[in-house]
C-alpha positions as CSV (number, residue, x, y, z in Angstrom):
1,M,-25.5,1.4,31.0
2,A,-25.2,-1.8,29.0
3,E,-25.0,0.2,25.8
4,Q,-22.1,2.2,27.3
5,I,-20.2,-1.0,28.3
6,A,-20.6,-2.3,24.8
7,Q,-19.3,0.9,23.3
8,D,-16.2,0.7,25.7
9,H,-15.3,-2.6,24.0
10,Q,-15.5,-1.4,20.4
11,L,-13.3,0.5,18.1
12,Q,-14.5,4.1,18.1
13,R,-15.5,6.0,14.9
14,R,-13.1,9.0,15.3
15,L,-11.6,9.3,11.9
16,T,-13.1,12.3,10.1
17,N,-13.5,12.7,6.3
18,R,-10.3,14.7,6.3
19,H,-8.4,11.8,7.9
20,V,-9.9,9.1,5.7
21,Q,-9.3,11.0,2.5
22,L,-5.6,11.6,3.3
23,I,-5.1,8.0,4.6
24,A,-6.4,6.9,1.2
25,I,-4.0,9.2,-0.6
26,G,-1.1,8.1,1.6
27,G,-1.9,4.5,1.0
28,A,-1.5,5.1,-2.7
29,I,1.7,7.0,-2.6
30,G,4.8,5.3,-1.2
31,T,8.4,4.5,-1.8
32,G,7.4,2.4,-4.8
33,L,6.5,5.6,-6.6
34,F,9.4,7.7,-5.4
35,M,12.1,5.1,-5.8
36,G,10.7,2.4,-8.1
37,S,9.3,4.5,-10.9
38,G,12.8,4.9,-12.5
39,K,13.1,1.2,-13.0
40,A,9.5,1.0,-14.4
41,I,10.2,3.8,-16.8
42,S,13.4,2.1,-18.0
43,A,11.5,-1.1,-18.6
44,A,8.5,0.2,-20.5
45,G,9.4,3.7,-21.7
46,P,6.4,6.0,-22.0
47,G,4.1,3.0,-22.0
48,V,4.6,3.0,-18.2
49,L,1.8,5.6,-18.1
50,L,-0.6,3.0,-19.4
51,V,0.8,0.5,-16.9
52,Y,0.0,2.7,-13.9
53,A,-3.3,3.7,-15.4
54,V,-4.5,0.1,-15.8
55,I,-3.3,-1.0,-12.4
56,G,-5.0,2.0,-10.8
57,G,-8.2,1.5,-12.7
58,V,-8.4,-2.2,-11.6
59,L,-7.7,-1.3,-8.0
60,F,-10.4,1.4,-8.1
61,L,-12.9,-1.4,-9.1
62,V,-11.6,-3.6,-6.3
63,M,-12.1,-0.8,-3.8
64,R,-15.6,-0.1,-5.2
65,A,-16.4,-3.8,-4.7
66,L,-15.1,-3.6,-1.2
67,G,-17.0,-0.4,-0.4
68,E,-20.3,-1.8,-1.6
69,V,-19.9,-4.8,0.7
70,L,-18.6,-2.8,3.7
71,L,-21.4,-0.4,3.5
72,S,-24.0,-3.2,3.4
73,D,-23.1,-4.1,7.0
74,L,-21.4,-1.5,9.2
75,D,-20.6,-4.2,11.8
76,Y,-17.7,-5.4,9.5
77,K,-14.4,-4.3,11.0
78,S,-12.3,-5.2,8.0
79,F,-12.3,-7.2,4.9
80,A,-11.2,-10.3,6.9
81,D,-14.6,-10.1,8.6
82,V,-16.1,-9.8,5.1
83,A,-14.3,-12.9,3.9
84,H,-15.2,-14.8,7.1
85,D,-18.9,-14.0,6.6
86,L,-19.3,-14.4,2.9
87,I,-16.8,-17.1,2.0
88,G,-16.3,-19.0,5.2
89,P,-14.4,-18.9,8.5
90,W,-11.3,-20.5,6.8
91,A,-11.2,-17.6,4.3
92,G,-11.3,-15.0,7.2
93,F,-8.5,-16.9,8.8
94,F,-6.4,-17.0,5.6
95,V,-6.9,-13.4,4.5
96,G,-6.6,-12.0,8.0
97,W,-3.3,-13.6,8.8
98,T,-2.0,-13.1,5.3
99,Y,-2.8,-9.4,5.5
100,Y,-1.2,-9.2,8.9
101,V,2.0,-10.7,7.6
102,C,1.9,-8.6,4.4
103,W,1.9,-5.3,6.4
104,L,4.2,-6.6,9.1
105,V,6.9,-7.6,6.6
106,T,6.3,-4.3,4.7
107,A,6.6,-2.3,7.9
108,V,9.9,-4.1,8.8
109,A,11.3,-3.3,5.4
110,E,10.2,0.3,5.7
111,V,12.0,0.6,9.1
112,V,15.1,-0.8,7.4
113,A,14.7,1.9,4.7
114,I,14.3,4.6,7.3
115,T,17.6,3.6,8.8
116,G,19.3,3.9,5.4
117,Y,17.7,7.4,4.8
118,A,18.8,8.5,8.3
119,R,22.3,7.5,7.6
120,F,22.3,9.8,4.6
121,W,22.7,12.7,7.1
122,W,24.4,10.8,9.9
123,P,26.7,8.1,8.3
124,G,28.0,6.9,11.6
125,L,24.6,6.4,13.2
126,P,24.4,3.0,14.9
127,L,22.0,0.7,13.1
128,W,19.8,0.2,16.1
129,V,19.1,3.9,16.8
130,A,16.7,4.7,13.9
131,P,14.5,1.6,14.4
132,V,14.1,2.2,18.1
133,I,13.2,5.9,17.7
134,T,10.9,5.2,14.8
135,V,9.0,2.4,16.6
136,A,8.8,4.3,19.9
137,V,7.4,7.4,18.2
138,L,4.9,5.6,16.0
139,L,3.8,3.4,19.0
140,G,3.3,6.4,21.1
141,L,1.2,8.1,18.5
142,N,-0.9,5.0,17.8
143,L,-1.5,4.3,21.5
144,T,-2.8,7.8,22.1
145,T,-6.0,7.7,20.0
146,V,-7.0,6.6,16.5
147,R,-7.4,10.3,15.8
148,A,-3.7,10.7,16.5
149,F,-2.9,8.1,13.9
150,G,-5.2,9.9,11.4
151,E,-3.5,13.2,12.2
152,I,0.1,12.1,11.7
153,E,-0.9,10.2,8.5
154,F,-2.6,13.4,7.3
155,W,0.6,15.4,7.6
156,F,2.7,12.6,6.2
157,S,0.5,12.6,3.2
158,I,0.6,16.4,2.9
159,I,4.4,16.2,2.6
160,K,4.2,13.6,-0.2
161,I,1.5,15.5,-2.1
162,V,3.5,18.8,-1.9
163,A,6.6,17.0,-3.2
164,I,4.8,15.5,-6.2
165,I,3.0,18.7,-7.1
166,A,6.3,20.5,-6.9
167,L,7.8,18.0,-9.3
168,V,4.9,18.5,-11.8
169,V,5.2,22.3,-11.5
170,V,9.0,22.2,-12.0
171,G,8.5,19.8,-15.0
172,V,6.0,22.1,-16.6
173,A,8.3,25.1,-16.1
174,L,11.3,23.4,-17.6
175,V,9.2,22.4,-20.7
176,A,7.8,25.9,-21.0
177,I,11.3,27.5,-21.1
178,G,12.6,24.8,-23.4
179,F,15.2,23.7,-20.9
180,T,18.2,21.8,-22.3
181,S,20.1,19.5,-19.9
182,P,24.0,19.4,-19.8
183,G,23.8,16.2,-21.9
184,G,21.9,18.1,-24.7
185,A,18.5,16.7,-24.0
186,R,15.7,19.2,-24.4
187,A,12.6,19.3,-22.3
188,D,9.8,18.7,-24.7
189,P,6.4,16.8,-24.5
190,A,7.4,15.0,-27.7
191,N,9.9,13.0,-25.6
192,L,6.9,10.9,-24.7
193,W,6.4,9.5,-28.2
194,R,9.2,10.3,-30.6
195,D,11.9,7.8,-29.3
196,G,10.4,4.4,-30.3
197,G,6.8,5.4,-29.6
198,L,4.8,4.6,-26.5
199,F,6.0,1.0,-26.4
200,P,9.7,1.1,-27.4
201,R,10.6,-2.2,-25.7
202,G,7.6,-4.1,-27.0
203,F,5.3,-6.4,-25.0
204,H,8.0,-7.8,-22.8
205,G,9.1,-4.4,-21.5
206,F,5.5,-3.4,-21.1
207,A,4.7,-6.6,-19.1
208,E,7.9,-6.3,-17.0
209,A,6.8,-2.8,-15.8
210,F,3.7,-4.3,-14.2
211,Q,5.8,-6.4,-11.8
212,I,7.5,-3.2,-10.6
213,A,4.6,-0.8,-10.7
214,V,2.1,-3.0,-8.8
215,F,4.3,-2.6,-5.7
216,S,3.5,1.1,-5.8
217,F,-0.2,0.5,-5.2
218,V,0.2,-1.6,-2.0
219,G,-1.9,0.1,0.7
220,T,-4.8,1.2,-1.5
221,E,-7.0,-1.2,0.4
222,L,-6.3,0.7,3.7
223,I,-9.6,2.5,3.0
224,G,-11.3,-0.8,4.0
225,T,-9.3,-1.1,7.2
226,T,-10.5,2.4,8.4
227,A,-14.1,1.4,8.0
228,A,-14.6,0.4,11.6
229,E,-13.2,3.8,12.8
230,A,-14.5,6.2,10.2
231,R,-17.1,8.8,11.3
232,D,-20.1,8.8,8.9
233,P,-18.7,5.8,6.8
234,E,-21.6,6.1,4.4
235,V,-20.2,9.5,3.4
236,T,-16.4,9.2,4.0
237,L,-15.8,5.8,2.4
238,P,-17.5,6.6,-1.0
239,R,-15.8,9.9,-1.2
240,A,-12.3,8.4,-0.5
241,I,-12.9,5.6,-3.0
242,N,-14.3,7.7,-5.7
243,A,-11.3,10.0,-5.5
244,I,-8.9,7.2,-6.4
245,P,-9.0,7.9,-10.2
246,V,-8.2,11.6,-9.7
247,R,-5.3,10.8,-7.4
248,I,-3.9,8.4,-10.0
249,V,-4.1,10.9,-12.8
250,I,-2.5,13.7,-10.7
251,F,0.1,11.9,-8.5
252,Y,1.1,9.0,-10.7
253,L,0.5,9.9,-14.4
254,G,1.2,13.6,-13.9
255,A,4.5,13.0,-12.1
256,L,5.7,10.3,-14.6
257,A,4.7,12.4,-17.6
258,A,6.6,15.4,-16.2
259,I,9.7,13.3,-15.6
260,M,9.7,11.8,-19.1
261,A,8.9,15.1,-20.8
262,V,11.9,16.7,-19.2
263,T,14.3,13.7,-19.4
264,P,13.9,11.3,-22.4
265,W,13.0,7.9,-21.0
266,R,16.3,6.4,-22.0
267,G,18.0,8.9,-19.8
268,V,16.1,7.9,-16.7
269,S,18.3,5.7,-14.4
270,P,16.7,2.5,-13.1
271,E,18.9,2.6,-10.0
272,A,18.1,6.1,-8.8
273,S,15.0,8.2,-7.9
274,P,13.8,10.2,-10.9
275,F,12.5,12.7,-8.5
276,V,16.1,13.6,-7.4
277,A,17.2,13.8,-11.0
278,M,14.3,16.2,-11.8
279,F,15.1,18.7,-9.0
280,S,18.8,18.4,-9.8
281,L,18.2,19.4,-13.4
282,A,16.3,22.4,-12.2
283,G,19.4,23.6,-10.4
284,L,18.2,23.0,-6.9
285,G,21.4,22.1,-5.0
286,A,19.5,20.8,-2.0
287,A,17.5,18.3,-4.1
288,A,19.2,15.2,-2.8
289,G,18.6,16.2,0.9
290,A,15.0,17.4,0.2
291,V,14.0,14.2,-1.7
292,N,15.7,12.1,1.0
293,F,13.5,13.8,3.6
294,V,10.4,13.1,1.4
295,V,11.2,9.5,0.9
296,L,12.0,9.1,4.6
297,T,8.6,10.5,5.3
298,A,7.0,8.1,2.8
299,A,8.7,5.2,4.5
300,A,7.6,6.4,7.9
301,S,4.0,6.8,6.6
302,S,4.1,3.2,5.3
303,A,5.4,1.9,8.6
304,N,2.7,3.9,10.4
305,S,0.1,2.4,8.2
306,G,1.5,-1.0,8.8
307,I,1.3,-0.6,12.6
308,Y,-2.3,0.7,12.3
309,S,-3.5,-2.0,9.9
310,T,-1.8,-5.0,11.5
311,S,-3.0,-4.1,15.0
312,R,-6.6,-3.8,13.8
313,M,-6.4,-7.0,11.8
314,L,-5.0,-8.8,14.9
315,Y,-7.8,-7.4,16.9
316,G,-10.4,-8.6,14.4
317,L,-8.8,-12.0,14.2
318,S,-9.0,-12.3,17.9
319,W,-12.7,-11.5,18.0
320,A,-13.2,-14.1,15.1
321,G,-11.6,-16.7,17.3
322,H,-8.5,-16.9,15.0
323,A,-6.0,-15.3,17.4
324,P,-5.5,-15.4,21.2
325,R,-8.2,-13.7,23.2
326,A,-5.6,-11.3,24.8
327,F,-5.7,-9.3,21.5
328,R,-9.4,-8.4,22.0
329,A,-8.4,-5.9,24.7
330,L,-8.7,-2.2,24.1
331,T,-7.1,0.6,26.1
332,A,-9.0,3.3,27.8
333,R,-8.7,5.3,24.6
334,S,-10.3,2.6,22.6
335,V,-7.2,1.4,20.7
336,P,-6.1,-2.3,20.6
337,G,-3.1,-1.9,23.0
338,P,-1.9,-5.5,23.2
339,A,-2.1,-5.9,19.4
340,L,-0.1,-2.6,18.9
341,L,2.6,-3.7,21.4
342,V,3.1,-7.1,19.8
343,T,3.3,-5.5,16.3
344,C,5.8,-2.9,17.3
345,A,7.9,-5.5,19.1
346,A,8.0,-7.5,15.8
347,L,9.2,-4.4,13.9
348,L,12.4,-4.4,16.0
349,T,13.4,-7.6,14.3
350,S,14.7,-5.1,11.7
351,I,17.7,-4.5,14.0
352,P,19.3,-8.1,13.9
353,L,18.3,-8.3,10.2
354,M,20.5,-5.3,9.4
355,Y,23.4,-6.5,11.6
356,V,23.5,-10.0,10.0
357,S,22.9,-9.0,6.4
358,D,25.6,-8.0,4.0
359,S,23.2,-6.7,1.4
360,I,20.3,-5.1,3.1
361,M,18.8,-3.7,0.0
362,T,18.7,-7.1,-1.7
363,A,16.9,-8.4,1.4
364,F,14.6,-5.4,1.3
365,V,13.5,-6.1,-2.3
366,A,13.1,-9.9,-1.8
367,V,11.0,-9.4,1.4
368,T,8.7,-6.8,-0.1
369,T,8.3,-8.8,-3.3
370,V,6.9,-11.7,-1.3
371,A,4.6,-9.3,0.5
372,S,3.4,-7.9,-2.8
373,V,2.5,-11.4,-4.1
374,L,0.4,-11.9,-0.9
375,F,-1.2,-8.5,-1.3
376,I,-2.4,-9.6,-4.8
377,L,-4.0,-12.6,-3.0
378,V,-5.7,-10.3,-0.6
379,W,-7.1,-8.2,-3.5
380,C,-8.4,-11.4,-5.1
381,V,-10.2,-12.4,-1.9
382,I,-11.9,-9.0,-1.8
383,V,-13.2,-9.5,-5.3
384,V,-14.4,-13.1,-4.5
385,S,-16.1,-11.8,-1.4
386,Y,-18.0,-9.3,-3.5
387,M,-19.0,-12.1,-5.9
388,R,-20.3,-14.2,-2.9
389,F,-22.1,-11.1,-1.6
390,R,-24.0,-10.8,-5.0
391,V,-25.0,-14.5,-4.7
392,L,-25.9,-14.6,-0.9
393,R,-27.3,-11.1,-0.4
394,P,-29.0,-10.1,-3.6
395,E,-31.5,-7.9,-1.8
396,L,-28.7,-5.8,-0.2
397,H,-27.0,-5.5,-3.5
398,A,-30.3,-4.3,-5.1
399,A,-30.7,-1.7,-2.3
400,S,-27.1,-0.5,-2.5
401,A,-26.5,3.1,-3.4
402,F,-22.7,2.5,-3.9
403,R,-22.4,-0.3,-6.4
404,L,-19.4,-1.7,-8.3
405,P,-19.5,-0.3,-11.8
406,G,-19.7,-3.1,-14.3
407,G,-20.8,-5.7,-11.7
408,W,-19.9,-9.2,-12.6
409,A,-17.9,-8.3,-15.7
410,A,-15.7,-5.9,-13.6
411,A,-15.2,-8.6,-10.9
412,W,-14.2,-11.3,-13.4
413,G,-12.0,-8.9,-15.3
414,S,-10.2,-7.9,-12.1
415,L,-9.4,-11.5,-11.3
416,A,-8.1,-12.1,-14.8
417,F,-5.9,-9.0,-14.5
418,F,-4.4,-10.2,-11.2
419,A,-3.6,-13.6,-12.9
420,F,-1.8,-11.6,-15.6
421,V,0.2,-9.6,-13.1
422,T,1.1,-12.8,-11.2
423,W,2.4,-14.2,-14.6
424,T,4.5,-11.0,-15.1
425,L,6.2,-11.8,-11.8
426,T,7.6,-14.9,-13.3
427,L,9.5,-13.0,-16.0
428,E,12.5,-12.1,-13.8
429,R,14.5,-14.4,-11.6
430,E,14.2,-12.3,-8.4
431,T,10.4,-11.9,-8.6
432,W,9.9,-15.5,-9.8
433,L,11.6,-16.7,-6.6
434,A,9.0,-14.8,-4.6
435,V,6.1,-16.4,-6.5
436,R,7.6,-19.8,-5.8
437,V,8.1,-19.1,-2.1
438,S,4.6,-17.6,-1.4
439,P,2.7,-21.0,-1.6
440,L,4.8,-22.1,1.4
441,W,2.9,-19.4,3.5
442,L,-0.4,-20.7,2.3
443,A,0.6,-24.3,3.1
444,A,1.6,-23.1,6.6
445,L,-1.8,-21.4,7.0
446,G,-3.6,-24.5,5.8
447,A,-1.7,-26.6,8.4
448,A,-2.6,-24.1,11.1
449,W,-6.3,-24.1,10.1
450,W,-6.4,-27.9,10.1
451,A,-4.8,-28.1,13.6
452,R,-7.2,-25.4,14.9
453,S,-10.2,-27.3,13.4
454,R,-9.0,-30.5,15.0
455,R,-8.7,-28.9,18.4
456,A,-12.2,-27.3,18.1
457,A,-13.7,-30.7,17.1
458,S,-12.2,-32.5,20.0
459,R,-13.6,-30.2,22.6
């Protein structure tokens, strides 16, 4: 009986291998790829392929480090628990609240984006309608069971995968028939190297592409958030993490190579989705509407992931003593109901934001840039947690069947890479502002931790 009561107050392992695999894929494919890749191509030219490959490779190492630590203790609910245990309570507090804000801000931005996509079909739609419907539907799905979240994310990911595979197939077909665009550009694999080589804009353009492309990988760490609710985590987590390189080659490098083989990189607009341009070149009249639907789905998937991850993080923070006890509660279906309700209510702040802002897309970019800087911080904490794990639990590392390839060298190399990416964010005024603003959040967290520690000491 006692065991049953304990189970009633825990997250349940109801995500199957199918769900975890597709959640991992969905976390790595978002609006950053569909909409931001055009700007990355215009910045670096064909060298953008190396940019995406390097970022993906480093995040694969970060996820391997996270996987090794999570599988060493299945009581970990998230990487905030890992940081709390291996670095210190303050680290769990910092990374937990930072990750919560990261996804909350990202989800708000995605709800704003969904409103814009919906108005593509219904220009006169009131600004409040799409956010209310989106939040209500996603809340209902997440309140049902964690399996419902896994199921909807599975189908969201299927749509994105089909769209990318269709783009690659269309690109190969256009190259095979020697398609020539109305502007006279011929589809040819040589487009990847004959106009200025792989790095036509030199090191500056190459570095500038990192600040754009890194946003596309936000959400890769969702694999770690599913750890507490994955069935057979010893099997599902390694499979999902080990599949990351294959996904990067197919969904990122394959799609970008197809785009640049058909359209010379100088012809790719930084202001529009290259996916729309590709389908339009193929003579598909419904391309704009089809891609708009896919991008809307990608935004909905990201918002759905935001609701899931923030609610679980708030639940974990509560059990760690870093958030009000009310967020420890689970519904009869073993989902964190109070945390879900607060998160969804916060997403509705997108409504007044849209009504008071004259340039919603400028606000969208600025907010998500700040979130991306904080995501880099979270990835760094994951790596540092792994390094502490190696020092504090050498026997568990020695017994691990799922180790980080490269060990210490890979960990230090990842941190050095994130320092480099942070530097690239200072190259443009818009992203440099985000780098300067982000420390204010850390200062606020430091003040909150100090106040919390003072209260605890006075009791």
